[in-house]
C-alpha positions, 0 to 999 in steps of 0.5 A: 731437705736434709736434716743436717741443713734444717733448723730443727732443734729437738728436746729429749724432755718436756719442758717444766712449764708445758702442762699439756700434751700439745705444748710439751710436744710442739717445744720438744718437737722444735715447732715453736719457742715462747719469746714472752708470756703467751707468746711464740716465734714459729720455728721452720717445722712448725711453720711449715705446718701452719702454712699447710693448714692456712692453704687448706682453709684458704681453698675450702673458704674460696670454693664457697666463693668468699674472696681473701683480702688482708686487713691490718693488725693495728686498729683505730680505737674510733672504729670500736667507739662507734660500734659501742665495743671499745670500753665494752670489750674489757683488759684482754684489749691491748689499747695502745697510743701512736706518737701523736696520742692517737688511741689505738688498739691491736685487733682481737677481731674484725667486725668494726674495720670490715664493716667500715671498709664495706660500706666505702665501697657497696652502695647497691643490691646489685653487689650482693652478697659479699663475703670477705675473709682474711688470715692475720695475727691477732692478739687479746691480753689473756689474764692468764696464757697457758697450754702453749698456743692453745691459749696463747695472747698472740694467734693466727686466726682466719676470720670471714665476714658476710653481707646480705640484703635480708635474714633468709639470704644471711642464713643461706651464708652462714650455712655455706660457711658451716659446711666449708667447716666440716669439710675444712676439718675433714681435710685437715685430718680431724672430725670437728662436731659443730655445737650450738653456742652463746654468740657472747660479745660478738652478738646475734642470736645463732651461732655455732662452735666446732669442737674436736674431741681430746682427752685433755679438752678444756670443756666437757661434751656430750654428742650422738654416737652417729658423729664418730660412726658417720661421714657428714662432710656433705660431699654431694651438696653443692653451695648453689643448691640453695635447698639442698644446703638448707635441708642438709643443714637442718639435717646435721644440726637436728643431730644432738651435740652440746657442751657441758653448759648446753647439756641438759642430762634429765631432759637429753633426747639420747638413750645413755648407750647412743651418747658419747661424753667426752672432752673438746677443744674449740678450733672454730665459731661461727655467728649470724649477728644481724645488724649489730654493726652494720647499723652502727655504722651506717652499712646500707644499700639500696634495693631494687625500689631505691629503698635504703636497707641495713645489711645483715651479717655474720662473721666466722672464724677458725683458729688457725695456729690453735688447730695445730695443738689440737690435732696434736692432742687429738693425735699422738702417742708415747713417742710423740706427734702422729700427723694427718698426712695432709698437714705433715711437715714431709710426707716421708723420712729417709733414715740413713743408719750409717751416714758416712759408709759410702754404699748407705750415703749413695743409696740414701742419696739416689733414693731422695732424689727419686722420691723428690722427683716422684713428688714427695717432700722429703726429710733425709736424715743424713746426720752422723749420730747414733741410729737410735737417736735418728729414731727418736726424733723421726718419731718425734716430729711424726713424719708419716712414712720412715724409710730405713736404710742401713748396710744389710739392707743395701747390700740386698737392695732393699729397705725397711718401711715404717708407718707411723701412724700404725707402727707396722713395718715391712721390707721393700725393694727400692723399685716398690717404694712408691708402691708402699707409701703412695 
């Protein structure tokens, strides 16, 4: 993509309304634009990153055997009245009526709808287990939306739902999602630590929230240093290995990690030198809630003996749009965003220091095409502006690699390559660039 043809409106100064780093940088880097309180338009660069996050989330969900679908954002109030949550949910639910005065709502979650859909088609134990998910926009009417997409009213979420015959099978489904979350966040370039959590309005008796450590986190957390020193993505574990997965789950959940609400300083099993005290941002939450929704909706199947059995259920959410802000909170410097390569908007930026110079233009045009032919997603900064402004913008948006091309380098057949994360620079011949950036 040529920068001169890309809609990328960057800002030099932090907007006054932005209180935290991720909100400031998402506005300055041209990722989002606020349209009303807690609601944002996703501009091309932001949407591109959002799609990369979705792709990783989707691939890891599919690996568990879950099936993707898409449910509507507008739901019938009757479904929520059937479960008893319509009045209990509170003012965060946006309630509306259609032209026929039917009560509707903009869905904040989908337990009711997925249960109603499921029970319409599945009647036998032979069709179980069943795991369904979708990636969809939600709306919760926060009393005080703040911090940009970190606590907005409209947000993109991956929510999955499991249906099983009995508690043992349901816990196996829960463990598969648990492991898939560790792998998902690892691929997103961050370490998300699972912590036991309250089930809240979702219900049930087993729940974990996944938290990224960041100085501007919304809650205090206490974690064993093991979490930061070791890899707990369980790459050797197969989802089909039920026993192995169960043992791994028990091992992981025995490692101490707690929010400030759950942490008991007097009875903490760790010595202070083994404990990390930090702040954290929740990016995912999983629940096993048994028959809380299947019972009122009559979601039952026949077992091998022909008896009707009420299904055991769980739900599993990842705040896809929130993840982007959390990554920025955990990975930035004074110049802007530092993206993990897996979700960076471009692999590399080619910066032409003297646009209009015939030799520089020809060199950059050729390099741009060569990198693309080698599978690189390239942002070519061909704008006719000061070099300092180009450097500032490319640093701000966080492209992992920068290839800097100037008249002297062109004459010598050399470029300067900068690693955005480390700040290290090195010179390289044109035919050695791919050896440096990979």
